Structure formats: C-alpha cells, structure tokens
Residue, then its C-alpha position, 0 to 999 in steps of 0.5 A: m463487523i471486524d470482517v467488514m473493517y478488515d476488507k476496507v483496510l485491504q481495499a484501502v491498502t490496494k488503492f494506496k499501492l495503485d496510487l503510489t504506482h501512478i505517482e512513481r510513473k510521473v516522478f520517474s518520467d521527470p528528469n529533474m526529480d528530487p531524490n528525496l521524493i523517490r526515497t519517501l515514495t519508496i518507503k511509503k510503498r514498502n510500508a503499504i506492502n508490509l501492511k498487506h502482508i501483515m493483514t492477509p494471514q488475518q483473513e483466515i483467523l477472521a474466517e474461523l471466528 
C-alpha cells in the first residue's frame, strides 16, 4: 500500500513539473509578464524538485520492507 502511494506521489510530482514547464513557456513568451508570477512559478518548480529529491531515496527503503 505504501509503495502504491509512493508511486502516485512521484507521478504527481512529475506531472506537476511538466505542467509548470508548459506554463513557463507561455509566461516567458509574453512580453508583458508579471515578475511576481515568474517568482511564484519558480518557487513552485523548486518545491516540486525538492520533493522529488526527498522522495527518490525512499524508494530503496520501501523496496527493503
């Protein structure tokens, strides 16, 4: 059960990162973009990457259980 939840979290993080990349492309193609939006987008992307870095080593631990 934990393994399934772990897989779903990683899938969600991966999809979230892809969605953010898509949004970034749209934002940066707009010459009138709001700098606060870029800052928020960058923070969210960093958080997703951090979460993935935290979760990835847990895969080895779950495999041993």
